[in-house]
C-alpha positions in Angstrom: 19.1 2.9 5.9 16.8 0.2 5.6 18.7 -2.7 7.2 17.0 -5.8 8.4 13.7 -4.7 6.9 11.9 -7.4 5.4 9.2 -6.8 2.3 7.0 -9.4 1.6 3.2 -10.4 0.5 1.1 -11.0 3.0 0.1 -14.8 3.0 -1.6 -14.7 6.3 -2.1 -12.6 9.7 -1.5 -13.6 13.1 -3.5 -12.3 16.3 0.0 -9.9 16.8 0.1 -8.9 13.0 -3.6 -7.6 12.7 -2.6 -5.3 16.3 0.3 -4.1 14.4 -2.1 -3.5 11.2 -4.5 -1.6 13.8 -1.5 0.6 15.1 -0.5 2.0 11.7 -4.4 2.4 10.8 -4.8 6.1 12.8 -1.4 6.9 10.7 -2.9 6.2 7.3 -6.3 8.3 7.7 -8.0 9.6 11.1 -11.8 8.6 9.6 -10.9 4.9 8.8 -11.7 2.2 11.6 -10.4 -1.0 11.9 -12.2 -4.1 11.2 -10.3 -7.0 12.2 -12.6 -9.3 9.2 -12.0 -6.5 6.8 -8.2 -7.0 7.0 -8.2 -10.7 7.3 -10.2 -10.6 3.4 -7.9 -8.7 1.9 -4.8 -11.2 2.7 -7.9 -13.9 1.3 -9.1 -12.0 -1.5 -7.9 -12.7 -5.3 -6.4 -10.1 -7.0 -5.6 -8.0 -3.3 -2.1 -8.1 -1.8 -1.3 -6.7 1.6 2.8 -5.8 1.0 4.4 -5.9 4.7 7.5 -4.0 5.7 8.6 -6.2 8.4 11.8 -5.4 11.4 12.6 -8.3 13.3 9.4 -9.5 12.5 7.5 -6.5 13.5 5.0 -4.9 10.7 6.3 -1.3 10.4 5.1 -0.3 6.8 2.5 -1.7 4.5 1.1 -0.9 1.3 -2.2 -2.4 -0.8 -1.7 -3.4 -4.6 -4.6 -4.1 -6.2 -5.2 -6.0 -9.7 -8.2 -6.3 -12.0 -8.7 -7.0 -15.3 -10.5 -4.2 -18.0 -10.6 -4.1 -21.6 -8.2 -2.6 -22.6 -5.7 -4.7 -19.9 -4.8 -5.7 -16.5 -4.4 -2.7 -14.5 -3.4 -1.9 -10.6 -3.6 0.5 -7.9 -1.5 1.4 -5.1 -3.0 2.0 -1.7 -3.0 2.7 1.9 1.0 3.1 2.0 2.1 3.7 5.2 5.0 3.9 7.6 4.6 3.8 11.3 6.3 7.1 13.0 9.2 5.8 14.6 10.3 3.9 11.7 10.5 6.9 9.0 13.5 7.7 7.5 15.1 4.9 6.9 14.0 4.1 3.3 10.9 1.7 4.4 8.5 3.5 1.7 11.0 2.9 -0.8 11.5 -0.5 -0.4 7.3 -1.5 -0.3 7.2 0.6 -3.5 9.9 -1.1 -5.1 8.4 -4.2 -4.5 5.2 -3.0 -5.2 6.4 -2.0 -8.9 8.2 -5.1 -9.3 4.9 -7.4 -8.6 3.2 -5.3 -11.0 6.2 -5.9 -13.9 5.9 -9.6 -12.6 2.1 -9.4 -13.2 2.7 -7.6 -16.5 0.4 -5.0 -15.4 -0.7 -2.2 -18.4 -0.3 0.3 -16.0 0.2 0.8 -12.1 -1.8 4.3 -10.3 -1.1 5.4 -7.0 -3.1 8.8 -5.7 -1.5 11.3 -3.3 -2.7 14.9 -2.1 -0.3 17.7 -4.1 0.3 18.6 -0.3 2.5 15.9 0.3 5.3 17.0 -1.8 7.8 14.6 -0.2 6.1 11.3 -0.6 5.4 12.9 -3.8 9.0 12.8 -4.8 9.3 9.3 -3.5 6.9 8.4 -5.8 8.5 9.6 -8.9 11.8 8.7 -7.7 10.7 5.0 -8.1 9.3 5.5 -11.8 5.8 7.0 -10.9 4.4 9.8 -13.1 2.0 12.8 -12.7 -0.7 12.3 -15.3 -3.3 15.3 -16.7 -6.4 14.0 -15.1 -9.1 14.9 -12.4 -10.2 11.9 -9.6 -13.4 12.0 -9.2 -15.2 10.2 -6.3 -18.6 9.1 -5.5 -19.3 8.1 -2.0 -22.6 5.8 -1.6 -25.0 6.4 1.2 -24.0 4.0 3.9 -28.1 2.6 4.8 
């Protein structure tokens, strides 16, 4: 299915790469704004790995792995999993998640978390098929005022 797709951690971003990331952003979040410097800083920040799925060099999907130490051990969070509308149905999200879970194992993370809305049933089935399990928890969020 995902023939000719290469998934790897992004080491640097070209202007063309940044344009492709910008094109994916609305498919990830309708309320998010693209900030070139923020995306570039992700690549340069220790503990943040941007995984890109490329088809012929073009970014058609991406996901972020954030790792951090806690008293209880090294933990990870998967964020911003997205595949372009034109490339969906080819197993690209599975490839991204397989690479991320392999990296979590290499980094010896104690846990790797991922959240998704309950309405995203097919995504939830995918996440479970690569090893993620539902947890009995409430996710709470605080959004500081932007002044």
